C-alpha positions as MATLAB code, in Angstrom:
seq = 'MSRVDIYKTKRHRRQQCIGAVILFVLILTVGILTVDQVTNDLVAGQRRFSIATLESRGNYLEITFMNWTFYINLEYINRDIEKLRQLF';
ca = [
      76.003   84.209   95.716;
      77.553   81.364   97.570;
      79.677   81.741  100.683;
      82.880   81.091   98.707;
      82.053   83.815   96.182;
      81.295   86.334   98.943;
      84.673   85.783  100.625;
      86.450   85.773   97.275;
      84.887   89.166   96.476;
      85.835   90.525   99.929;
      89.437   89.327   99.528;
      89.680   90.880   96.057;
      88.264   94.200   97.344;
      90.693   94.190  100.305;
      93.647   93.600   97.958;
      92.511   96.489   95.774;
      92.220   98.810   98.794;
      95.679   97.841  100.058;
      97.117   98.361   96.578;
      95.464  101.785   96.330;
      96.885  102.847   99.719;
     100.387  101.665   98.776;
     100.176  103.488   95.436;
      98.941  106.658   97.190;
     101.825  106.605   99.690;
     104.347  105.977   96.890;
     103.037  108.858   94.746;
     102.914  111.172   97.770;
     106.498  110.319   98.779;
     107.859  110.773   95.259;
     106.015  114.091   94.941;
     107.353  115.433   98.237;
     110.916  114.395   97.388;
     110.664  115.947   93.917;
     109.395  119.253   95.292;
     112.127  119.222   97.957;
     114.859  118.649   95.389;
     113.574  121.308   92.971;
     113.109  123.864   95.752;
     116.588  123.194   97.094;
     117.996  123.563   93.572;
     116.264  126.915   93.073;
     117.087  128.354   96.494;
     120.511  126.924   97.326;
     121.771  125.855   93.921;
     122.346  122.275   95.077;
     120.549  119.318   93.547;
     120.025  117.192   96.633;
     117.355  116.294   99.141;
     117.270  118.443  102.246;
     114.054  117.284  103.857;
     116.138  115.150  106.225;
     119.857  115.460  106.938;
     122.338  113.785  109.268;
     125.516  115.540  110.349;
     128.182  114.526  112.836;
     129.393  117.364  115.051;
     132.025  115.948  117.395;
     130.220  114.008  120.115;
     126.809  114.958  118.771;
     124.742  113.680  115.871;
     122.569  116.414  114.404;
     119.376  115.199  112.763;
     117.354  117.775  110.841;
     113.911  116.805  109.581;
     111.790  119.512  107.965;
     113.700  122.292  109.809;
     113.315  120.561  113.175;
     116.738  119.874  114.650;
     117.446  117.063  117.082;
     120.768  116.421  118.787;
     121.853  112.993  119.992;
     124.804  112.789  122.372;
     126.997  109.955  121.070;
     129.189  109.855  124.162;
     126.619  107.849  126.116;
     125.881  105.517  123.206;
     129.586  104.822  122.631;
     130.090  104.159  126.347;
     127.206  101.670  126.415;
     128.460   99.902  123.284;
     131.905   99.602  124.864;
     130.338   98.051  127.991;
     128.477   95.555  125.802;
     131.694   94.629  123.979;
     133.447   93.977  127.276;
     130.520   91.850  128.415;
     130.825   89.569  125.388;
];
């Protein structure tokens, strides 16, 4: 095989591998979201995704991802945004 054919074959193989990885991630994501929705429908009676939720609780933003809860204090963020607005 010539040098051009070798690199053409490598490029084609790389494109196939990238396509396979993208397809794998897509199928995995759709499967996880489907299972989450069906489980939430059976347990809670609500047809929605609950794998990740965002809720505003006063000065806090509650982020829940797979039953891990994170709180972000919005008071500091709002104060910094206000300082930036005054600067411009």
